[in-house]
C-alpha positions, 0 to 999 in steps of 0.5 A, spaced: 641 909 531 644 907 538 649 901 537 646 895 540 653 895 544 651 901 548 644 899 551 644 900 558 645 894 562 639 895 566 634 894 560 637 887 560 633 885 567 627 888 564 627 883 558 630 877 561 630 878 569 635 878 574 641 874 573 641 868 577 647 867 582 653 865 578 659 860 580 667 862 580 669 859 574 676 861 574 678 855 578 674 850 574 677 853 568 684 852 570 682 845 572 679 844 565 686 846 562 690 842 566 685 836 564 686 838 557 694 838 558 694 831 561 689 828 555 694 831 550 700 828 554 697 821 553 695 822 546 702 824 544 705 818 548 700 814 545 701 817 538 709 816 539 708 809 541 704 807 535 708 811 530 715 807 533 711 800 532 711 800 525 717 801 520 714 805 515 712 811 520 718 810 525 722 815 521 717 820 523 718 820 531 723 826 531 717 830 528 713 828 534 718 829 539 718 836 536 711 837 539 712 834 546 707 837 551 710 841 556 709 843 563 704 849 564 707 856 566 705 859 573 698 862 572 699 867 578 704 871 575 703 879 572 700 880 566 705 879 561 706 884 555 711 882 550 715 887 546 716 884 539 718 888 532 724 889 527 731 890 530 732 897 531 725 899 531 725 902 538 723 896 543 729 896 548 728 904 548 720 903 549 722 898 555 726 903 558 721 908 558 715 903 560 719 900 566 724 906 568 730 902 566 737 903 564 739 904 557 744 898 557 739 894 552 738 900 547 742 900 540 746 904 537 745 903 530 748 896 530 744 890 528 741 885 533 743 889 540 738 885 544 740 878 544 736 875 549 729 875 553 729 881 559 723 882 563 721 888 568 715 891 571 712 897 568 712 903 573 706 906 571 701 900 571 701 895 577 702 888 576 704 888 569 711 885 566 714 888 560 718 883 556 723 885 551 725 880 545 731 880 540 729 883 533 726 879 528 728 882 522 736 882 522 739 878 517 742 871 519 737 872 525 733 865 525 735 864 533 733 871 535 726 869 531 726 863 535 727 866 542 722 871 540 716 867 538 718 862 544 715 868 548 708 868 545 704 863 548 706 866 555 704 873 553 697 876 555 699 881 550 703 882 544 706 890 543 708 890 536 713 896 535 714 898 528 718 904 526 716 909 521 721 907 516 722 901 511 718 895 512 722 889 510 720 882 508 723 879 514 719 883 518 713 882 515 714 874 515 715 875 523 709 879 523 704 874 520 707 869 524 705 873 530 698 873 527 697 866 526 699 865 533 692 868 535 695 873 540 692 880 541 696 885 538 697 892 540 701 896 534 706 902 537 709 906 531 715 909 533 715 915 529 723 917 531 726 924 530 733 925 533 733 927 541 741 928 541 741 935 545 737 940 547 737 943 540 733 937 538 729 937 544 727 944 543 725 943 535 721 937 537 717 940 543 716 946 538 712 942 533 711 935 536 705 933 531 709 934 525 713 928 527 707 924 527 704 926 520 703 922 514 704 915 517 697 912 516 700 908 511 705 904 516 699 902 520 695 900 513 701 895 512 701 892 518 694 891 518 694 888 512 699 883 514 695 881 521 689 880 516 692 875 513 691 871 519 684 874 520 687 878 526 685 885 527 689 890 532 687 891 539 689 898 538 694 903 534 698 908 537 703 913 534 709 915 540 716 917 540 719 912 544 726 916 546 722 922 548 718 917 553 725 915 555 728 921 556 722 924 560 724 919 566 731 923 566 730 930 563 728 934 569 727 940 566 723 938 560 721 931 562 713 933 563 713 936 556 717 930 553 712 925 556 706 929 553 709 930 547 711 923 546 704 920 546 706 914 551 700 916 555 696 913 549 699 907 550 699 907 557 692 908 557 691 901 552 695 897 557 692 900 563 685 898 560 687 891 559 690 890 565 684 893 569 678 891 565 681 885 562 686 882 566 682 876 568 679 875 561 687 875 559 689 870 564 683 865 562 685 866 554 693 865 556 692 859 560 687 856 554 691 858 548 698 856 551 696 849 551 691 850 545 698 852 541 701 845 543 695 842 541 695 845 534 702 843 533 701 836 535 695 835 531 699 838 525 704 833 526 699 828 527 696 830 520 703 830 517 705 823 519 698 821 517 698 824 510 705 822 509 704 815 511 697 814 507 701 817 501 707 812 502 701 806 503 698 808 496 704 808 492 706 802 496 700 798 494 700 801 487 707 799 486 705 792 489 699 791 484 703 793 478 709 789 480 704 783 481 702 784 474 708 784 471 712 778 475 705 774 474 706 775 466 714 774 467 713 767 471 707 765 466 712 766 460 718 763 463 713 756 465 711 756 458 718 757 455 721 751 460 715 747 458 716 748 450 724 747 451 723 740 455 718 738 449 723 740 444 729 737 447 726 730 449 723 730 442 730 731 439 731 724 442 724 720 439 728 718 433 734 716 436 733 709 435 734 710 427 741 711 429 742 704 432 746 699 428 748 694 433 744 692 438 749 688 442 751 691 449 753 697 446 746 700 445 745 700 453 752 705 454 750 709 448 743 710 450 745 712 457 750 717 454 744 720 450 739 720 456 745 723 460 746 729 455 738 730 454 738 731 462 744 735 462 741 739 456 734 740 460 737 742 466 742 747 463 736 750 460 732 750 466 738 753 470 738 758 464 731 760 464 730 761 472 736 765 471 733 769 466 727 770 470 731 772 476 734 777 472 728 780 468 724 780 475 729 784 478 729 789 472 721 789 472 722 791 480 727 796 479 723 799 473 716 799 477 720 802 484 723 808 479 716 809 476 712 809 482 717 813 487 718 818 482 713 819 476 707 818 481 709 821 488 716 824 488 720 824 494 715 818 497 719 813 500 717 806 499 720 799 500 716 795 494 720 788 493 726 790 494 727 785 500 724 780 495 731 780 491 735 776 496 730 771 497 729 770 490 736 769 488 736 764 494 730 761 491 733 761 484 740 758 487 736 752 490 732 750 485 736 750 479 744 751 481 745 748 487 745 740 487 741 740 493 735 744 490 728 741 489 729 742 481 736 739 481 734 733 486 728 732 481 732 731 475 737 727 478 733 722 482 729 721 476 734 720 471 739 715 475 734 712 480 727 712 477 723 709 472 728 711 466 733 706 469 728 701 469 726 701 462 733 701 460 734 695 463 728 692 460 730 694 453 737 691 454 734 684 457 729 683 451 732 686 445 739 685 445 740 678 449 744 673 444 738 668 445 733 673 442 738 674 436 739 667 435 732 666 435 730 671 430 736 669 426 733 662 424 726 666 421 728 672 419 734 676 415 739 681 418 735 686 415 728 684 418 732 683 425 734 690 425 728 692 423 724 689 429 729 691 434 728 698 432 721 698 432 721 695 439 727 700 441 723 705 438 717 703 442 721 702 449 725 709 448 718 712 446 715 710 453 721 712 457 721 719 453 714 720 454 715 719 462 721 723 462 717 729 458 711 728 463 716 728 469 720 734 467 714 738 465 711 736 472 717 738 475 717 745 472 710 746 474 712 744 481 718 749 481 714 755 478 708 753 483 713 754 488 716 760 485 709 763 485 708 761 492 714 765 494 713 771 490 706 771 493 708 770 500 713 776 499 707 780 496 703 778 502 708 781 507 708 787 503 700 787 503 701 786 511 706 792 512 701 796 508 695 794 512 699 795 518 701 802 516 694 804 514 692 802 521 697 807 524 694 812 520 687 811 522 689 811 529 693 818 528 686 820 524 682 818 530 687 821 535 686 828 531 679 827 532 679 826 539 684 832 540 679 836 536 673 834 541 677 835 547 679 842 544 672 844 543 670 842 550 676 846 553 673 852 548 666 851 551 669 851 558 673 858 556 667 861 553 663 859 559 668 862 564 669 869 560 661 869 561 661 868 568 667 874 569 662 878 565 656 876 570 652 873 565 651 866 568 644 865 565 647 866 558 653 861 560 648 856 562 645 856 555 652 855 551 651 848 547 657 848 542 663 853 542 668 853 536 674 858 537 679 861 532 684 864 537 685 871 536 680 872 530 673 870 533 669 865 537 662 862 535 657 860 540 651 856 539 645 858 544 638 857 544 633 862 541 631 866 548 639 866 550 640 868 542 636 874 543 639 876 550 646 875 547 644 879 541 640 885 544 645 885 550 652 882 548 657 881 553 664 884 553 669 880 551 677 881 549 675 877 543 670 877 537 664 873 539 658 871 535 652 867 538 647 863 533 642 858 533 642 851 533 643 848 526 636 846 522 637 838 521 639 838 514 640 845 513 645 847 517 647 853 513 641 857 514 643 858 521 649 862 518 646 869 518 645 869 525 652 868 527 654 873 521 650 878 525 654 877 531 660 879 527 658 885 524 654 891 525 650 891 519 645 886 517 647 880 513 644 877 507 643 870 505 645 869 498 645 862 497 642 857 502 643 849 500 646 843 504 652 843 500 653 851 500 651 857 504 653 864 502 652 870 506 654 878 504 655 883 509 656 891 508 661 891 513 668 894 511 672 888 513 679 885 510 677 879 505 682 875 509 678 876 515 672 874 512 675 868 510 678 866 517 670 868 519 668 863 514 673 858 515 671 858 523 663 858 521 664 852 516 667 848 522 662 850 527 656 848 522 660 843 519 658 845 512 661 850 507 660 857 509 662 863 505 662 870 507 663 876 502 662 883 501 656 886 498 659 889 493 663 883 491 657 878 492 657 873 487 651 870 483 646 866 487 647 860 482 654 857 484 
C-alpha cells in the first residue's frame, strides 16, 4: 500500500476543496517571538524582585541572574550550520572542505586545536554559514564545551562530526546535551584513512568503499545517545573529511577524491535543508532561541520554588516542634517556681515558735527573717529562669539539628536562632537586673507594700509596754508568751499568705510575659514562613504564565509553518499546540481538519501529530488519534481511563523516543498517557 505521505496533493482539493488565500505569517511570527521575549523579560524582572524582597529566597538571586533573558539575534542572516563533536574528530577539516578554507585550524594530533568559534560561508550552497566550534571531548575542556553549547540556540542545524574510533563518555555527555537542546542533528561519520602522500591517495582511490565498511555500530551508538532525549537524527552520512578537503586543492585527482569522499551526500542534505526548509528552519530557530531561555527561566523558577517550599516546610515543622518543646519547659518552670515559693514561704510559718522576747527586737528579727525569705525567693526565681533559658537554648539547638539534618539535609532555615538573644535580654530584665519586672515586683512588695504595714501592726499591738503590763496583771508569764505567740502567728500568717499570693501572682505574670515574648518570636517566624510561601506561590504562578505564553508561541509557530506549506485552511483549524522541541509537536484540530491532516499531512521539519479535541472527562480516549500521526502503524488502545491511558504501536521506535512522545502527549491532553511497543505491552489492568 502506498504511504499516505506520498498521495498526490491534487487529491486534497478533490476531497476538501481548494485552499483559501493565505497570509504571510513570517512577520506575524517574528512579532509573536518579540512579544514573547518582552513577556519573559518582564517575568524575569518581576520574579527577581519577588525573590529579593524576602530573606528566605534572597540567596537564590544569583540563580535567576544566570537565566536573564538576552536580546534576540539578527533573524536576517544565512542559514547557520554548527559543527560539533569530539576533539580531533575532523570538524575543522570538514569546515575547510565545505568552505574551501585554509588548513590553519586543522589539528595535528594534539588535543584542543580549535579553541574558538569560527564561521565561514559554504562555497557550494548559497546563503549557508558553516560554524566550527571547539571540541567537546577533551579533558579539562569545560570552557570549550561552554563555547560550543552557546552556539546551539542560534543554530538552524547541528552537524555532529564523529570519527570511526572510540566513543568517549565525555563525548557522549555532550551529545546528549545537544539532543536535549532540541535542535535537528545531522550525523557525519568521518571514516578516516591516511592521505599523507600520493601512495596513500592511490590506495584510497583503489577501493574507497573499504574505508566505509562495518561502521554501522558507530551510528547505532550515536542514535542511542540522541534517543535519550527523544531525538532522532535528520540524516546519517559517512564521509572522508580529509579527502573532501584535498579535493579542493589536488588538481590531478581532485574530482576523484571528491567523489570518493562521499561529501556529496552531506552537501545534498545541507542543500535540501537550505532550499526546501530554510524558511521553516528560520521560524523554528527564532522560536527555539527564546524558548530555550524560557525553559531555563522556568527551570530556575521551579528550583527556587521547590527549595523555598522545602525550607518553609522544614521551618514550619521545626517551629511547631519548638513550640511544643518550649511550652512544656515553660509550664514546668512555672510549676517549679510556684512550688518553691510555697516551700520557701512555708518554712516561715512556724517562725513565731522561735520568738521568746516580744520586745523591740522582734521587729528587727522579723525584718531579717523576711529579708532572708525574699532573698531566697528571688535567688530561686533567678536560678529557675536562668535554667529555663539554658534548657530552652538546648531544645532549640536540638530541634534545629534534628530538622535540618535528619529531615531535610542541606536545607537552610532560621528557626528560633534569633530568639536566643531576645530571651537572654528578657531573662536578664526579669530576674537579674534590678530594674526588671520581677525584681521590681519583689523589692516593691517587700519594702514598700503590705508586708511592711503588717509588721508595723504587729509591733504596735503585740509588743508595746502597755500591752505587756496589762497582760501581766491577769496572766502568768507563760500565758502572756502564749498569747503573744498566737497573735504573732496570726499576723505573720496573714503576711506570709499575702507574700505567697503576691509572689505566685508575680510568677504567673512573669511566665505570661515569657510566653508572650516566645509567641511573638514564633509569630514572626510564622509570618516569615507565610512571606516565603507567598513568594513560592508567586513563582509558581509565574511559571504557569510562562507556560501559557509558550503555548501561545507554539500555536503561532505551528500556524506559521502551515502557512509556509500553503495550508491556510488547516492553519485556521489549529486549536491547541504542545511542542517538545526537536522531538514532536501535537496539534489539536476539529474533526474535518483532522481527516485532511491525516490523509494529506503537510511537510514539516519536525514530527507533527494531529488529533481530536478531548472528550470531557475522558481526555485519554483521544490519544490514539495523535499516536496515529506519529507512526505509520495503526495504534491500539489497551487502557482508557480518566487517570491512565495506554496505547501500543508496532512502530520500531526506541523506548526513550516513545517516552518522550508519551510525556508530550500527556502534557497536551492533561492526563497520563503511555505509549509502548506492541511486543512489550502490559496487561490492561494497571
